[in-house]
C-alpha positions in Angstrom: -57.8 -9.1 32.6 -56.4 -9.1 29.1 -58.7 -6.1 28.3 -57.4 -4.2 31.4 -53.8 -4.9 30.3 -54.4 -3.0 27.1 -55.4 0.2 29.0 -52.5 2.5 30.0 -51.4 2.1 33.6 -51.9 5.7 34.6 -55.5 5.6 33.4 -56.2 2.5 35.4 -54.7 4.1 38.5 -56.8 7.2 38.0 -60.0 5.2 37.7 -58.9 3.3 40.9 -58.3 6.6 42.7 -61.8 7.7 41.7 -63.3 4.6 43.3 -61.3 5.1 46.5 -62.4 8.8 46.7 -65.9 7.6 47.9 -64.4 6.3 51.1 -65.3 9.4 53.3 -68.8 9.5 51.9 -69.4 5.9 52.6 -68.0 6.0 56.1 -70.2 9.0 57.0 -73.3 7.2 55.7 -73.1 4.3 58.2 -75.9 4.4 60.8 -74.8 2.5 63.9 -71.9 0.2 63.0 -68.7 0.5 65.0 -65.3 1.1 63.2 -64.4 -2.6 63.6 -67.7 -3.8 62.3 -67.3 -1.5 59.3 -63.8 -3.0 58.8 -65.1 -6.6 59.1 -68.0 -6.2 56.6 -66.3 -4.2 54.0 -63.4 -6.7 54.2 -65.8 -9.6 53.7 -67.2 -8.1 50.5 -63.8 -7.0 49.4 -62.4 -10.5 49.8 -65.4 -12.0 47.9 -64.8 -9.4 45.1 -61.1 -10.2 44.7 -61.8 -14.0 45.0 -64.4 -13.8 42.2 -62.0 -11.8 40.0 -59.3 -14.4 40.5 -61.6 -17.3 39.8 -63.0 -15.7 36.7 -59.6 -14.9 35.3 -57.6 -18.0 36.4 -60.3 -20.7 36.7 -58.5 -24.0 37.4 -55.2 -22.1 37.7 -56.5 -20.1 40.7 -54.3 -21.7 43.3 -51.3 -21.5 41.1 -51.8 -17.7 40.7 -51.7 -17.4 44.5 -48.6 -19.5 44.8 -46.9 -17.5 42.1 -47.2 -14.3 44.1 -45.0 -16.1 46.7 -43.5 -14.6 49.8 -43.6 -11.0 48.4 -47.4 -11.3 47.8 -48.0 -12.8 51.3 -46.0 -10.2 53.2 -47.3 -7.3 51.1 -50.9 -8.5 51.7 -50.4 -8.8 55.4 -48.9 -5.3 55.6 -51.7 -3.9 53.4 -54.3 -5.5 55.7 -53.0 -3.3 58.6 -53.2 -0.3 56.3 -57.0 -1.1 55.7 -57.5 -1.3 59.5 -55.5 1.9 60.1 -57.7 3.8 57.6 -60.9 2.9 59.4 -59.4 3.5 62.8 -58.1 6.9 61.7 -61.5 7.9 60.3 -63.0 7.3 63.8 -60.3 8.8 65.9 -59.3 11.9 64.0 -60.9 14.2 61.5 -61.5 13.2 57.9 -59.4 16.1 56.9 -56.5 14.9 59.0 -56.8 11.4 57.6 -57.0 12.5 54.0 -54.0 14.8 54.4 -51.8 12.1 56.0 -52.8 9.5 53.4 -51.6 11.8 50.6 -48.0 11.5 52.1 -48.0 8.3 50.1 -46.6 10.4 47.3 -43.5 11.1 49.3 -43.1 7.4 50.4 -43.6 6.2 46.8 -41.0 8.5 45.4 -38.5 7.7 48.3 -39.1 3.9 48.3 -38.9 3.9 44.5 -35.6 5.7 44.6 -34.1 3.6 47.4 -35.3 0.1 46.4 -36.0 0.3 42.7 -33.4 2.9 41.7 -36.1 4.9 40.0 -34.8 8.4 39.4 -36.9 11.3 40.5 -36.8 13.9 37.7 -37.0 17.6 38.3 -40.4 17.7 36.7 -41.7 14.9 39.0 -40.3 16.6 42.0 -41.9 19.9 41.0 -45.2 18.0 40.5 -45.0 16.6 44.0 -44.3 20.0 45.5 -47.1 21.6 43.5 -49.6 18.8 44.4 -48.8 19.0 48.1 -49.3 22.8 48.0 -52.8 22.1 46.7 -53.4 19.5 49.4 -52.2 21.8 52.2 -54.5 24.6 50.8 -57.5 22.1 50.7 -57.2 20.7 54.2 -54.5 22.6 56.0 -56.8 25.0 57.7 -59.0 22.1 59.0 -56.2 20.1 60.6 -56.8 19.8 64.3 -53.8 19.7 66.8 -55.4 17.0 68.9 -56.4 13.4 68.3 -52.7 12.4 68.0 -53.4 8.6 68.2 -55.6 8.7 65.2 -53.1 10.9 63.3 -50.2 8.5 64.0 -52.2 5.4 63.0 -53.3 7.1 59.8 -49.7 6.9 58.6 -50.0 3.1 58.3 -52.2 3.5 55.2 -49.8 5.5 53.0 -46.8 3.4 54.1 -48.6 0.1 53.4 -49.8 1.5 50.1 -46.2 2.4 49.2 -45.1 -1.1 50.1 -47.9 -2.5 47.8 -46.8 -0.4 44.8 -43.1 -1.2 45.5 -43.8 -4.9 45.5 -45.8 -4.7 42.3 -43.0 -2.7 40.6 -40.3 -5.0 41.9 -42.1 -8.1 40.4 -43.9 -6.7 37.3 -44.1 -10.1 35.6 -46.0 -11.6 38.6 -49.7 -10.9 39.0 -50.1 -9.4 42.5 -53.9 -9.2 42.6 -53.7 -12.3 44.9 -51.9 -10.0 47.3 -55.2 -8.1 47.7 -56.9 -11.4 48.7 -54.4 -11.8 51.5 -55.0 -8.2 52.6 -58.8 -8.7 52.6 -58.6 -11.8 54.7 -56.2 -10.2 57.1 -58.4 -7.1 57.6 -61.4 -9.3 58.0 -59.7 -11.3 60.8 -58.7 -8.0 62.5 -62.2 -6.6 62.3 -63.7 -9.9 63.6 -61.3 -10.2 66.6 -61.9 -6.6 67.7 -65.7 -6.5 67.2 -67.8 -7.5 70.2 -70.4 -8.6 67.7 -70.5 -8.6 63.9 -74.3 -8.3 63.3 -75.3 -4.8 62.1 -78.4 -3.4 60.3 -79.2 -4.3 56.7 -78.5 -0.6 55.7 -75.0 -0.8 57.1 -74.4 -4.2 55.6 -75.3 -2.8 52.2 -72.9 0.1 52.7 -70.3 -2.5 53.6 -71.0 -4.2 50.3 -70.6 -0.9 48.4 -67.3 -0.2 50.2 -66.0 -3.7 49.7 -67.0 -4.3 46.1 -66.9 -0.8 44.5 -64.7 1.4 46.6 -61.7 -0.7 47.7 -62.5 -3.9 45.7 -62.7 -2.5 42.1 -60.5 0.4 43.1 -57.5 -1.6 44.3 -57.8 -4.2 41.5 -57.4 -1.3 39.0 -54.5 0.2 40.9 -52.7 -3.1 41.3 -52.9 -3.9 37.6 -52.0 -0.3 36.5 -49.0 0.0 38.8 -47.2 -2.8 37.0 -46.4 -0.4 34.1 -46.3 2.9 36.0 -43.4 4.5 37.8 -43.9 4.8 41.6 -43.7 8.6 41.7 -46.3 8.9 39.0 -48.6 6.5 40.9 -48.3 8.8 43.9 -49.2 11.9 41.8 -52.2 10.3 40.2 -53.5 9.0 43.6 -53.6 12.6 44.8 -56.8 13.0 42.8 -58.5 11.0 45.5 -58.2 14.0 47.8 -59.7 16.3 45.2 -62.7 14.1 44.4 -63.5 13.3 48.1 -64.8 16.8 49.0 -66.7 16.9 45.7 -68.8 13.8 46.5 -69.5 15.2 50.0 -70.8 18.4 48.3 -72.9 16.5 45.8 -74.4 13.8 48.1 -74.2 15.3 51.6 -74.7 19.0 50.7 -71.4 20.0 52.3 -70.3 23.4 51.1 -66.8 23.4 49.5 -64.8 26.5 50.6 -63.1 28.5 47.9 -59.7 27.5 49.2 -60.6 23.9 48.7 -61.6 24.5 45.1 -58.3 26.4 44.4 -56.3 23.6 46.1 -58.1 21.0 44.0 -57.3 22.9 40.8 -53.6 23.0 41.8 -53.6 19.2 42.4 -55.2 18.5 39.1 -52.6 20.8 37.4 -49.8 18.7 39.1 -51.4 15.5 37.8 -51.8 16.9 34.3 -48.2 18.1 34.3 -46.9 14.7 35.3 -49.1 12.9 32.9 -47.8 15.1 30.0 -44.3 14.2 31.2 -45.2 10.5 31.1 -46.5 10.8 27.5 -43.3 12.6 26.4 -41.0 10.0 28.1 -43.0 7.2 26.4 -42.5 8.7 23.0 -38.8 9.1 23.6 -38.4 5.4 24.4 
């Protein structure tokens, strides 16, 4: 934990986004598990991962760390658990392209929520970065968006909204460790998956994928993001998280042999440019302080 605190927040968030970018690849690799079974098993391993992290860092002060997160941590965790459920539901009821596009609206929610509730000003450069990044996202997946599957599209919005609430809570209470919030979210998502699954037994192959998703993808990913967001402006968090949409198609090309259209490559370069522009702005602002 102390080592992570020495790493700049934007870098931690970038590494967390890299972990989350494997979500589509992992979901496509399940053999026979239903969406609620996937939600249950990845939440089980996610909860174990966060619990191990907290026990390792806090030891005898483990319960105190949970109590310190208080009502904000409890409510934020419950909201985020519905976000995890919404992500899996959307992946099964609409296209991956639709889901990825809608999730990237978290940039807008982060900037708006940060402005409304934290009084964080949105600079012209940040606003330009958001517009530039969304131009790249639209180029990447805009041609693949399907007009149907409205239910999945609507539910997909739960994830970016819940993520924005998570970052808002962390930014509102920067002196309080909100990693316990992730424990609440994992337990909540696990309960949702259990209640909606007719049975929880799946193949060993799918259980292993659940472990990879729970430990590496969302476990390690969200721990990094939760810690990094404590010292990173909400709008900048949103810009950095857009790299998830760039790396997702890359993993599909590398591991599933899915061809990446030229328009996707161009869109990805635009998003990366927006991220670099905002990161340079962050470094300049830091030197001026």
